[in-house]
C-alpha positions as CSV (number, residue, x, y, z in Angstrom):
1,M,-58.5,144.3,103.3
2,V,-63.0,144.3,103.7
3,K,-64.0,145.1,107.1
4,A,-67.8,144.4,107.4
5,L,-70.0,145.2,110.4
6,Y,-73.5,143.2,111.7
7,A,-75.2,146.1,113.9
8,G,-78.3,144.6,115.5
9,S,-80.4,144.2,119.1
10,F,-80.0,140.4,119.6
11,D,-82.0,140.3,122.7
12,P,-80.9,138.2,122.4
13,V,-79.0,136.0,120.5
14,T,-80.8,133.1,118.7
15,F,-78.4,129.9,116.4
16,G,-79.5,132.4,113.6
17,H,-77.2,135.2,114.7
18,V,-75.0,132.7,115.3
19,D,-74.9,131.4,112.1
20,I,-74.4,134.6,110.0
21,I,-72.0,136.4,112.2
22,Q,-69.9,132.6,111.2
23,R,-70.3,132.5,107.8
24,A,-69.6,136.7,107.4
25,A,-66.3,136.2,109.1
26,E,-65.7,133.5,106.4
27,I,-66.5,136.0,103.6
28,F,-64.6,139.1,105.1
29,D,-61.3,139.5,106.3
30,Q,-62.9,141.5,109.5
31,V,-66.1,141.1,111.3
32,V,-67.3,143.2,114.0
33,V,-70.6,142.4,115.8
34,A,-72.1,145.7,117.2
35,V,-74.6,145.5,120.1
36,S,-76.7,148.0,119.3
37,I,-79.8,150.4,121.1
38,N,-83.4,149.6,119.1
39,T,-85.4,152.0,120.8
40,H,-88.4,150.3,119.5
41,K,-88.3,147.6,121.9
42,K,-88.0,147.2,125.6
43,A,-84.3,144.8,125.9
44,A,-84.3,142.2,128.4
45,F,-81.0,141.7,128.6
46,T,-78.2,144.5,129.1
47,P,-76.2,145.7,126.0
48,E,-73.2,144.1,128.0
49,Q,-75.2,140.7,129.1
50,R,-75.8,140.5,125.2
51,A,-72.4,141.5,124.2
52,T,-71.2,139.1,126.6
53,F,-73.6,136.2,125.2
54,I,-72.6,136.3,121.6
55,Q,-68.6,136.4,122.6
56,Q,-69.2,133.1,124.7
57,A,-71.5,131.4,121.4
58,L,-68.7,132.1,119.3
59,G,-66.2,131.0,121.4
60,P,-63.0,132.1,122.9
61,K,-60.7,131.5,119.5
62,S,-63.1,133.4,117.2
63,A,-61.2,136.2,115.6
64,V,-64.8,138.4,115.2
65,Q,-64.8,141.5,117.6
66,V,-68.1,141.9,119.3
67,I,-68.7,145.7,120.9
68,V,-71.6,147.3,122.3
69,S,-72.7,150.7,120.4
70,E,-75.1,153.5,121.0
71,E,-74.2,155.6,117.7
72,L,-75.8,155.1,114.0
73,T,-75.4,152.5,112.7
74,V,-73.6,154.2,109.7
75,N,-71.2,156.1,111.8
76,L,-70.1,153.5,113.2
77,A,-68.9,152.0,110.4
78,H,-67.4,154.7,109.2
79,R,-65.5,155.5,112.8
80,L,-64.4,151.3,112.3
81,G,-63.5,151.9,108.3
82,A,-65.9,149.1,107.8
83,S,-66.9,149.7,104.0
84,V,-69.8,146.5,104.6
85,L,-72.8,146.4,106.5
86,I,-74.5,142.7,107.1
87,R,-78.1,142.0,107.6
88,G,-79.5,138.8,107.7
89,I,-82.3,137.9,106.5
90,R,-84.8,135.0,107.1
91,G,-87.6,135.7,104.7
92,S,-89.7,137.7,102.1
93,A,-90.9,139.9,105.0
94,D,-87.1,140.4,106.6
95,L,-86.3,141.6,102.7
96,D,-88.6,144.2,102.5
97,S,-87.7,146.0,106.0
98,E,-84.1,145.4,105.6
99,M,-84.6,146.4,101.7
100,A,-85.9,150.2,103.4
101,I,-83.0,150.5,106.1
102,A,-80.6,149.4,103.1
103,G,-81.4,152.6,101.2
104,L,-81.8,154.9,103.9
105,N,-77.8,153.9,105.1
106,S,-77.0,154.5,101.4
107,G,-78.5,157.8,101.6
108,L,-76.5,158.4,104.6
109,A,-73.5,157.0,103.7
110,P,-73.2,156.0,99.8
111,K,-69.5,154.4,100.1
112,I,-71.0,151.5,102.5
113,Q,-72.5,148.7,101.2
114,T,-75.1,146.3,103.0
115,V,-74.7,142.4,102.4
116,F,-77.7,140.2,103.1
117,L,-77.4,137.1,104.1
118,P,-79.6,134.6,104.4
119,T,-80.5,132.9,107.0
120,A,-79.9,128.6,106.9
121,G,-83.5,127.1,106.5
122,Q,-82.8,125.3,110.2
123,F,-82.9,128.8,111.7
124,R,-85.5,130.5,109.2
125,D,-88.2,130.7,112.0
126,L,-86.2,131.9,115.2
127,S,-86.7,135.8,116.2
128,S,-85.3,137.1,119.7
129,S,-88.6,138.2,120.1
130,M,-90.6,134.6,119.9
131,I,-87.6,132.9,122.0
132,K,-88.3,135.7,124.8
133,E,-92.3,134.3,124.0
134,I,-91.5,131.0,124.5
135,A,-89.5,131.7,127.8
136,K,-91.9,133.4,129.1
137,F,-94.7,130.3,129.2
138,H,-91.6,128.3,130.9
139,G,-90.7,126.9,127.4
140,D,-87.5,124.7,126.5
141,V,-85.5,127.5,124.1
142,T,-82.3,125.1,123.8
143,K,-82.6,124.0,120.6
144,F,-82.6,128.4,119.4
145,V,-80.2,129.6,121.6
146,P,-76.7,129.3,123.0
147,E,-76.6,127.6,126.4
148,T,-75.9,130.6,128.3
149,V,-79.1,132.4,126.4
150,A,-81.1,129.6,127.5
151,K,-79.9,129.5,131.5
152,A,-79.9,133.4,131.7
153,L,-83.4,133.3,130.1
154,A,-84.9,130.7,132.3
155,A,-83.6,132.6,135.1
156,K,-85.3,135.9,134.0
157,Y,-88.3,134.6,133.3
């Protein structure tokens, strides 16, 4: 049985993230999504809120486990028994930075493999940062994020 871990800040979760999660769930026996802390970003939502948004987007029948983590991703993978790290790729810029992260993770945990999943074409332009920027200027983000996220962004900004 292959368990995969998809870690990210998901601030907020977008339809691109949901696409990656759902496709990963079709490939791997078990998928755990970890809402992680990105020390380089100021989050708009708490980790618990972000985890709730993901759970709501996936629906009550989803077999995907969603957790909050404050530990190094490879350490979390070891603790959970995950042998694969999932990373979504929107384009070549993502690939370069994700390859660097995969190389570091491989150095820390050689037995854990990183698998890149390309985001579906209609979601390639989505980034959480851009979504927050649109929301700050009262733009309509309903085409880019789940309904609960769109409402939370509207309330926040």
